[in-house]
C-alpha positions in Angstrom: -58.7 -173.4 103.6 -56.1 -173.5 106.4 -52.9 -171.9 105.1 -50.2 -170.2 107.2 -48.4 -167.2 105.6 -44.9 -166.1 106.5 -42.4 -163.7 105.1 -38.7 -164.7 104.7 -35.9 -162.5 105.9 -35.5 -161.3 102.3 -39.2 -160.4 102.0 -40.4 -163.4 100.0 -43.8 -164.9 100.8 -43.9 -168.5 102.2 -47.2 -170.5 102.4 -47.7 -173.6 104.5 -50.7 -175.9 104.2 -52.2 -177.2 107.5 -54.1 -180.3 106.3 -54.4 -182.5 103.2 -56.9 -180.2 101.5 -54.9 -177.0 102.2 -51.6 -178.8 101.2 -53.1 -179.4 97.7 -54.4 -175.8 97.5 -50.9 -174.4 98.4 -49.2 -176.6 95.8 -51.7 -176.6 92.9 -53.8 -173.5 93.3 -51.6 -170.9 95.0 -48.2 -172.1 93.9 -46.9 -171.0 90.5 -44.7 -173.2 88.3 -41.4 -171.3 89.2 -42.1 -171.2 92.9 -40.2 -173.5 95.3 -42.0 -176.5 97.0 -40.8 -178.1 100.2 -41.9 -181.2 102.3 -40.2 -183.1 105.1 -38.4 -186.1 103.6 -40.0 -189.5 104.4 -42.7 -188.3 106.9 -46.1 -186.7 106.8 -46.2 -182.9 107.0 -47.2 -179.6 105.4 -46.6 -178.7 101.8 -44.7 -175.4 101.9 -44.3 -173.0 98.9 -41.8 -170.2 98.7 -42.8 -167.6 96.1 -40.0 -167.2 93.6 -38.8 -163.6 93.1 -39.1 -161.8 89.7 -35.6 -163.1 88.7 -36.7 -166.7 89.4 -34.0 -167.6 92.0 -34.7 -167.3 95.7 -31.8 -166.5 98.0 -30.2 -169.2 100.2 -31.6 -167.9 103.5 -35.2 -167.8 102.2 -34.8 -171.4 101.0 -33.5 -172.5 104.4 -36.3 -170.6 106.2 -39.0 -172.3 104.0 -37.4 -175.7 104.6 -37.3 -175.1 108.3 -41.1 -174.3 108.3 -41.7 -177.5 106.4 -39.8 -179.4 109.1 -41.6 -177.6 111.9 -45.0 -178.5 110.5 -44.2 -182.2 110.4 -43.9 -185.2 112.7 -40.2 -184.5 112.8 -40.6 -181.1 114.7 -38.5 -182.4 117.7 -36.1 -184.3 115.5 -33.0 -182.1 115.6 -31.7 -181.8 112.0 -34.3 -182.9 109.5 -34.1 -183.7 105.8 -36.5 -181.6 103.7 -37.1 -182.3 100.0 -37.4 -179.4 97.7 -38.1 -178.8 94.0 -40.0 -176.3 91.8 -43.8 -176.4 91.9 -43.7 -177.4 88.2 -42.1 -180.6 89.2 -44.9 -181.7 91.6 -47.7 -183.8 90.2 -50.9 -185.3 91.6 -51.3 -188.9 90.4 -54.8 -190.0 89.6 -56.6 -192.1 92.3 -54.4 -191.3 95.2 -55.3 -189.8 98.6 -55.8 -186.1 99.0 -52.4 -184.4 99.7 -50.4 -187.2 98.0 -48.0 -186.1 95.3 -45.1 -187.3 93.1 -42.1 -185.1 92.6 -39.1 -185.0 90.2 -35.9 -183.0 90.0 -35.8 -182.8 93.8 -32.9 -182.4 96.2 -32.9 -182.7 100.0 -31.5 -180.1 102.4 -30.9 -180.5 106.1 -32.3 -177.9 108.5 -33.5 -177.5 112.1 -37.3 -177.1 112.4 -38.2 -173.5 113.1 -40.7 -170.8 112.5 -39.9 -167.2 111.7 -40.5 -164.7 114.5 -43.9 -163.5 113.1 -46.5 -165.5 111.3 -49.7 -164.2 109.6 -52.8 -166.4 109.7 
């Protein structure tokens, strides 16, 4: 399974899938219902999960950092400001009979970020 691991500036773990199979693993095997899920809006790219802290609500900087990683690992990497859709993992579903890596989401919102990676990444 090809998953990149990062740590946000607040110390929260961020996971990014690197292909369709690892995208599903990040979302459905590694992600917990209260974690945050990110994907570039309208284009193919990585599923990114930000681990929710014990109190359930991630800080704004960690959310923006996870969204920037989702934008980086997409076709929109060189696109300037990029829309990234986010929701909780509990709001991501895999419909039957669809291609690996394809999901349906609800209760989502879109934030705009510049594609970026944190300074250090763990493989």
